[in-house]
BASE-390361 format. One record per residue (C-alpha): residue number from 1; x, y, z. Coordinates in pm, whole numbers. Layout:
<rs>
(r NUM (X Y Z))
...
</rs>
This chain:
<rs>
(r 1 (5309 -10317 3317))
(r 2 (5342 -9954 3167))
(r 3 (5617 -9934 3504))
(r 4 (5784 -10190 3380))
(r 5 (5769 -10090 2993))
(r 6 (5946 -9757 3122))
(r 7 (6199 -9906 3277))
(r 8 (6325 -10127 2988))
(r 9 (6296 -9823 2760))
(r 10 (6530 -9629 3002))
(r 11 (6772 -9936 3037))
(r 12 (6777 -9984 2671))
(r 13 (6884 -9612 2625))
(r 14 (7125 -9604 2881))
(r 15 (7287 -9970 2742))
(r 16 (7306 -9774 2412))
(r 17 (7486 -9482 2543))
(r 18 (7716 -9653 2697))
(r 19 (7784 -9866 2378))
(r 20 (7831 -9546 2184))
(r 21 (8049 -9418 2459))
(r 22 (8267 -9717 2433))
(r 23 (8296 -9737 2042))
(r 24 (8396 -9389 2064))
(r 25 (8635 -9424 2302))
(r 26 (8787 -9744 2171))
(r 27 (8813 -9591 1834))
(r 28 (8937 -9278 1999))
(r 29 (9259 -9488 2130))
(r 30 (9309 -9712 1845))
(r 31 (9308 -9382 1651))
(r 32 (9589 -9280 1890))
(r 33 (9778 -9587 1867))
(r 34 (9803 -9599 1505))
(r 35 (9968 -9276 1548))
(r 36 (10172 -9354 1778))
(r 37 (10275 -9641 1644))
(r 38 (10372 -9431 1307))
(r 39 (10577 -9202 1447))
(r 40 (10958 -9210 1402))
(r 41 (11167 -9264 1755))
(r 42 (11551 -9193 1823))
(r 43 (11720 -9382 2053))
(r 44 (11877 -9212 2271))
(r 45 (12178 -9018 2208))
(r 46 (12562 -9202 2285))
(r 47 (12747 -9011 2534))
(r 48 (13068 -9028 2460))
(r 49 (13323 -8885 2202))
(r 50 (13352 -9140 1930))
(r 51 (13077 -9137 1668))
(r 52 (13016 -9558 1621))
(r 53 (13025 -9812 1361))
(r 54 (12854 -10136 1343))
(r 55 (12915 -10404 1165))
(r 56 (12757 -10809 1171))
(r 57 (12945 -11152 1156))
(r 58 (12844 -11465 1155))
(r 59 (13077 -11739 1389))
(r 60 (13083 -12068 1392))
(r 61 (13271 -12244 1749))
(r 62 (13397 -12607 1557))
(r 63 (13535 -12684 1921))
(r 64 (13147 -12714 2020))
(r 65 (12879 -12966 1946))
(r 66 (12584 -12732 2022))
(r 67 (12374 -12903 2282))
(r 68 (12085 -12666 2206))
(r 69 (12045 -12730 1813))
(r 70 (11765 -12929 1723))
(r 71 (11977 -13180 1570))
(r 72 (12271 -13379 1738))
(r 73 (12626 -13304 1593))
(r 74 (12588 -12957 1483))
(r 75 (12829 -12709 1614))
(r 76 (12785 -12434 1777))
(r 77 (12680 -12111 1521))
(r 78 (12637 -11770 1660))
(r 79 (12524 -11395 1486))
(r 80 (12752 -11136 1629))
(r 81 (12680 -10769 1608))
(r 82 (12983 -10525 1658))
(r 83 (13004 -10139 1768))
(r 84 (13285 -9946 1763))
(r 85 (13443 -9650 1757))
(r 86 (13443 -9478 1402))
(r 87 (13516 -9226 1173))
(r 88 (13213 -9203 885))
(r 89 (13233 -9019 623))
(r 90 (13051 -8699 651))
(r 91 (12681 -8720 630))
(r 92 (12707 -9107 592))
(r 93 (12312 -9203 723))
(r 94 (12289 -9430 1039))
(r 95 (12230 -9804 992))
(r 96 (11818 -9950 1002))
(r 97 (11760 -10077 1338))
(r 98 (11678 -10447 1254))
(r 99 (11765 -10469 873))
(r 100 (11645 -10817 676))
(r 101 (11515 -11096 845))
(r 102 (11599 -10948 1179))
(r 103 (11258 -10746 1187))
(r 104 (11098 -11070 1249))
(r 105 (11223 -10940 1595))
(r 106 (10861 -10772 1618))
(r 107 (10652 -10917 1861))
(r 108 (10448 -11208 1642))
(r 109 (10694 -11187 1411))
(r 110 (10547 -10850 1251))
(r 111 (10485 -10466 1291))
(r 112 (10132 -10474 1433))
(r 113 (9928 -10229 1584))
(r 114 (10066 -10081 1907))
(r 115 (10450 -10109 1835))
(r 116 (10691 -9892 1688))
(r 117 (10762 -10018 1320))
(r 118 (11129 -10093 1326))
(r 119 (11165 -9904 1026))
(r 120 (11054 -9590 1230))
(r 121 (11333 -9620 1473))
(r 122 (11665 -9423 1426))
(r 123 (12009 -9566 1567))
(r 124 (12353 -9367 1542))
(r 125 (12585 -9609 1423))
(r 126 (12673 -9618 1053))
(r 127 (12711 -9959 862))
(r 128 (13026 -10089 825))
(r 129 (13230 -9742 886))
(r 130 (13613 -9751 913))
(r 131 (13757 -9806 1228))
(r 132 (13850 -9450 1377))
(r 133 (14226 -9440 1554))
(r 134 (14310 -9623 1865))
(r 135 (14350 -9943 2018))
(r 136 (13996 -10020 2210))
(r 137 (13894 -10292 2520))
(r 138 (13666 -10536 2415))
(r 139 (13328 -10539 2619))
(r 140 (13097 -10882 2525))
(r 141 (12732 -10851 2578))
(r 142 (12476 -11080 2572))
(r 143 (12056 -11029 2577))
(r 144 (11809 -11166 2822))
(r 145 (11668 -11514 2728))
(r 146 (11423 -11462 2423))
(r 147 (11567 -11147 2326))
(r 148 (11845 -11048 2073))
(r 149 (12137 -10846 2065))
(r 150 (11973 -10570 1842))
(r 151 (11723 -10531 2128))
(r 152 (12029 -10354 2305))
(r 153 (12157 -10141 2061))
(r 154 (12080 -9863 2326))
(r 155 (12353 -9970 2555))
(r 156 (12575 -10096 2271))
(r 157 (12620 -9749 2107))
(r 158 (12691 -9573 2401))
(r 159 (12968 -9807 2530))
(r 160 (13095 -9794 2170))
(r 161 (13099 -9418 2198))
(r 162 (13335 -9426 2480))
(r 163 (13593 -9619 2276))
(r 164 (13490 -9984 2360))
(r 165 (13446 -10249 2082))
(r 166 (13139 -10400 2189))
(r 167 (13047 -10775 2074))
(r 168 (12658 -10830 2102))
(r 169 (12618 -11199 2070))
(r 170 (12284 -11368 2037))
(r 171 (12211 -11690 2168))
(r 172 (12149 -11931 1906))
(r 173 (11814 -12145 1973))
(r 174 (11756 -11975 2317))
(r 175 (11692 -11628 2133))
(r 176 (11337 -11623 1977))
(r 177 (11514 -11514 1653))
(r 178 (11837 -11502 1563))
(r 179 (11987 -11482 1176))
(r 180 (12262 -11685 1039))
(r 181 (12340 -11633 726))
(r 182 (12074 -11445 580))
(r 183 (11789 -11713 734))
(r 184 (11597 -11660 1080))
(r 185 (11687 -11926 1327))
(r 186 (11407 -12015 1593))
(r 187 (11459 -12106 1988))
(r 188 (11424 -12465 2062))
(r 189 (11301 -12649 2396))
(r 190 (11647 -12677 2500))
(r 191 (11757 -12330 2448))
(r 192 (11428 -12213 2594))
(r 193 (11292 -12357 2843))
(r 194 (10960 -12282 2955))
(r 195 (10891 -12443 3310))
(r 196 (10783 -12117 3580))
(r 197 (10941 -12275 3843))
(r 198 (11278 -12144 3936))
(r 199 (11367 -12363 4189))
(r 200 (11315 -12680 3980))
(r 201 (11430 -12512 3704))
(r 202 (11781 -12447 3865))
(r 203 (11979 -12712 3780))
(r 204 (11875 -12656 3388))
(r 205 (11976 -12299 3422))
(r 206 (12300 -12364 3540))
(r 207 (12380 -12642 3262))
(r 208 (12239 -12355 3000))
(r 209 (12425 -12076 3130))
(r 210 (12758 -12257 3117))
(r 211 (12653 -12272 2700))
(r 212 (12578 -11924 2722))
(r 213 (12938 -11831 2923))
(r 214 (13084 -12027 2676))
(r 215 (12951 -11830 2368))
(r 216 (13098 -11505 2569))
(r 217 (13443 -11653 2575))
(r 218 (13399 -11756 2208))
(r 219 (13295 -11450 2121))
(r 220 (13601 -11269 2289))
(r 221 (13876 -11506 2149))
(r 222 (13699 -11424 1792))
(r 223 (13687 -11051 1857))
(r 224 (14101 -11068 1978))
(r 225 (14183 -11231 1635))
(r 226 (14029 -10947 1458))
(r 227 (14313 -10761 1554))
(r 228 (14536 -10977 1343))
(r 229 (14364 -10879 951))
(r 230 (14086 -10699 835))
(r 231 (13853 -10398 939))
(r 232 (13997 -10415 1263))
(r 233 (14363 -10487 1214))
(r 234 (14546 -10295 1531))
(r 235 (14273 -10146 1668))
(r 236 (14189 -10419 1976))
(r 237 (14275 -10428 2300))
(r 238 (14239 -10815 2341))
(r 239 (14418 -10777 2693))
(r 240 (14120 -10642 2858))
(r 241 (13756 -10798 2814))
(r 242 (13495 -10735 3004))
(r 243 (13151 -10921 3014))
(r 244 (12799 -10746 3026))
(r 245 (12449 -10889 3027))
(r 246 (12074 -10827 3080))
(r 247 (11876 -11094 3240))
(r 248 (11988 -11457 3181))
(r 249 (12251 -11304 3003))
(r 250 (12379 -11112 3324))
(r 251 (12379 -11470 3494))
(r 252 (12594 -11539 3163))
(r 253 (12821 -11244 3203))
(r 254 (12931 -11318 3569))
(r 255 (12979 -11711 3478))
(r 256 (13206 -11596 3178))
(r 257 (13406 -11391 3386))
(r 258 (13469 -11668 3625))
(r 259 (13544 -11873 3399))
(r 260 (13794 -11644 3225))
(r 261 (14147 -11566 3379))
(r 262 (14199 -11255 3120))
(r 263 (13801 -11096 3237))
(r 264 (13859 -10762 3398))
(r 265 (13500 -10725 3513))
(r 266 (13123 -10797 3451))
(r 267 (12815 -10651 3487))
(r 268 (12446 -10804 3560))
(r 269 (12185 -10633 3467))
(r 270 (11852 -10766 3634))
(r 271 (12005 -11131 3568))
(r 272 (11907 -11392 3857))
(r 273 (12252 -11578 3915))
(r 274 (12304 -11915 3776))
(r 275 (12625 -12144 3751))
(r 276 (12929 -12249 3965))
(r 277 (13006 -11878 4009))
(r 278 (12698 -11849 4288))
(r 279 (12935 -12055 4480))
(r 280 (13262 -11981 4416))
(r 281 (13204 -11596 4349))
(r 282 (13380 -11378 4156))
(r 283 (13745 -11273 4214))
(r 284 (13687 -10933 3971))
(r 285 (13500 -10641 4013))
(r 286 (13149 -10703 3976))
(r 287 (12846 -10505 3919))
(r 288 (12518 -10558 3982))
(r 289 (12196 -10323 3876))
(r 290 (11812 -10397 3971))
(r 291 (11511 -10326 3880))
(r 292 (11238 -10184 4182))
(r 293 (11124 -10549 4267))
(r 294 (11424 -10771 4169))
(r 295 (11619 -10992 4399))
(r 296 (11909 -11018 4221))
(r 297 (12121 -10787 4453))
(r 298 (12029 -11000 4759))
(r 299 (11810 -10729 4953))
(r 300 (11475 -10800 4850))
(r 301 (11206 -10935 5061))
(r 302 (11099 -11254 4890))
(r 303 (10698 -11269 4818))
(r 304 (10742 -11594 4720))
(r 305 (10960 -11918 4652))
(r 306 (11105 -11798 4338))
(r 307 (11187 -11471 4494))
(r 308 (11343 -11650 4744))
(r 309 (11552 -11890 4540))
(r 310 (11698 -11569 4347))
(r 311 (11769 -11365 4671))
(r 312 (11969 -11636 4813))
(r 313 (12168 -11703 4463))
(r 314 (12239 -11340 4467))
(r 315 (12360 -11374 4854))
(r 316 (12591 -11653 4782))
(r 317 (12724 -11488 4493))
(r 318 (12787 -11157 4695))
(r 319 (12933 -11341 5007))
(r 320 (13182 -11584 4797))
(r 321 (13318 -11275 4611))
(r 322 (13684 -11150 4665))
(r 323 (13642 -10850 4396))
(r 324 (13507 -10533 4430))
(r 325 (13119 -10528 4383))
(r 326 (12867 -10216 4332))
(r 327 (12528 -10265 4350))
(r 328 (12230 -10036 4268))
(r 329 (11847 -10048 4239))
(r 330 (11678 -9867 4019))
(r 331 (11324 -9757 4153))
(r 332 (11010 -9749 3895))
(r 333 (11207 -9998 3635))
(r 334 (11118 -10320 3572))
(r 335 (11253 -10627 3369))
(r 336 (11264 -10490 3023))
(r 337 (11337 -10157 3116))
(r 338 (11720 -10236 3020))
(r 339 (11627 -10342 2691))
(r 340 (11527 -10108 2375))
(r 341 (11160 -10196 2451))
(r 342 (11226 -9880 2702))
(r 343 (11338 -9657 2405))
(r 344 (11032 -9698 2172))
(r 345 (10647 -9697 2150))
(r 346 (10441 -9992 2310))
(r 347 (10057 -9950 2364))
(r 348 (9984 -9973 2716))
(r 349 (9854 -10316 2715))
(r 350 (10131 -10436 2545))
(r 351 (10357 -10257 2794))
(r 352 (10220 -10416 3083))
(r 353 (10242 -10780 2965))
(r 354 (10620 -10694 2827))
(r 355 (10679 -10599 3206))
(r 356 (10787 -10239 3187))
(r 357 (10771 -10003 3498))
(r 358 (10648 -9669 3537))
(r 359 (10978 -9479 3530))
(r 360 (11011 -9262 3218))
(r 361 (11074 -9420 2899))
(r 362 (11445 -9318 2840))
(r 363 (11513 -9266 3179))
(r 364 (11633 -9667 3254))
(r 365 (11848 -9647 2975))
(r 366 (12021 -9312 3027))
(r 367 (12086 -9380 3410))
(r 368 (12197 -9764 3281))
(r 369 (12411 -9633 3011))
(r 370 (12563 -9360 3289))
(r 371 (12685 -9637 3537))
(r 372 (12794 -9903 3249))
(r 373 (12982 -9629 3139))
(r 374 (13127 -9545 3475))
(r 375 (13198 -9937 3585))
(r 376 (13363 -10005 3213))
(r 377 (13587 -9680 3253))
(r 378 (13657 -9776 3604))
(r 379 (13802 -10131 3534))
(r 380 (13901 -10113 3197))
(r 381 (14070 -9804 3205))
(r 382 (14161 -9766 3597))
(r 383 (13942 -9358 3564))
(r 384 (13842 -9211 3879))
(r 385 (13451 -9254 3853))
(r 386 (13249 -8996 4109))
(r 387 (12947 -9210 4024))
(r 388 (13090 -9523 4132))
(r 389 (13221 -9375 4481))
(r 390 (12937 -9182 4582))
(r 391 (12736 -9329 4864))
(r 392 (12428 -9144 4704))
(r 393 (12348 -9122 4356))
(r 394 (12258 -8818 4136))
(r 395 (11970 -8984 3971))
(r 396 (11689 -8968 4256))
(r 397 (11547 -9328 4111))
(r 398 (11864 -9502 4182))
(r 399 (11915 -9686 4500))
(r 400 (12288 -9718 4619))
(r 401 (12302 -10055 4783))
(r 402 (12672 -10141 4755))
(r 403 (13012 -9930 4702))
(r 404 (13334 -10070 4680))
(r 405 (13502 -9759 4760))
</rs>
C-alpha cells in the first residue's frame, strides 16, 4: 500500500508538472501569435519602373445568362480590380489592401487569432491615381477556385509596375466572397463544386472552366473599351492581351487564350488543365509554373488517380500545343504560395491547412514575379529575356523543365 501511495504521488506530481509546462508553452505560443498577427506587413515591392495605381469596377455581361447564379435568368456580373502604371501625387498614401466588404476575405470572414489583419497589410498602389503617359498592353488575371483578385495583389502590382494594365477578375459564385455594388456575394454549389474525386469532376470542371474563360474574354473586351473614354482613354493597347491565372484560374487562362484569336500568350500558375484546350492545345506562347508536388507540367510521378489525371491532362495539352512553351518547378513551394497568403503572417496550424510550403515566405512571390514579368515582356514586347532562355535558373529553388529557346 505504501509503495502504491508513493507511485500515485509521483505520478500526480509528474502530471502536474506536465500540465504546467503545457499551459506555459501554450500561453507563450498564443502570446507570440497575438504579437505576430498585429505586426504590420508590407507586400513585396514591385520591381518595375512605374508607380502603380488601382481602381475597381463592377461589370455586367448582358450577353450571358449566369449558369452559376442561385436564380435562373440572371446576367453574369463580375468585379474587376484594375492595376496600372500611374502618376500619383507626391506623398499619396497607398490604397487599403481589402477595403469595405472585401475584409470578409479573412478566413472565417473575420480577422482572428493567427492571421495578419488586412488593416495591417501595406500595398504599393495608390487608389484612383492618374494614369501615366503611354499605351499599355492588357493582362487579365484570375484567382484560384474560392479566392478573389485582391488576394493576388503582389503579382498584379508587379506587372503594372512593368507597364501593363492588369485586370483582376473575381469569378462570381465560384469565389468564397466577391463584392458587387458594395454587397458581399458568396459561392454557390454550381460555382464551387466540392467533390474531391478529380476524375469524376472533370466534366463539371470542363464546363466551369468555359464560364471562367468567358469571364476572361469579357474582361478583355471591357478593358479595350476603356481606351475610348474616361481615366484610361488613349492608354490601352488592346491589340496585345495576355491571360494569366493561378490554379483553376490558370486553367481558365489557357482556355481563354485558346478561344481568343487576339490572345498573345497565357501563363498557368500551378493549375490543373481543363477544357477543350487540353486536347486541342495552344498555338500561342505558354508558361507553366508548378509547385513542388504538382503534376501540371506533366513530369511528376503520380501517387494516386487524381495526380495521374492531372499528369495526363498536362501531357495532352503539351503534346497538342504548337506554340512555344516554358515550364518550371518551384521546389519548396506548395499550391497557395503563389497567392498573397505567402506574404503575410499565418500561424503554423493555419499554414499547414492552407497549403504553404517550406520555402521562405516571400521567395515564391519574388520568383513568380520575375518569371511572369520576363514572360509577359518577351511575349507582349518581344524583349529578349535571359531568364527564359537559360537552361538553368539563377534561383536555386527553380527547376527548369522546358524552355522554348
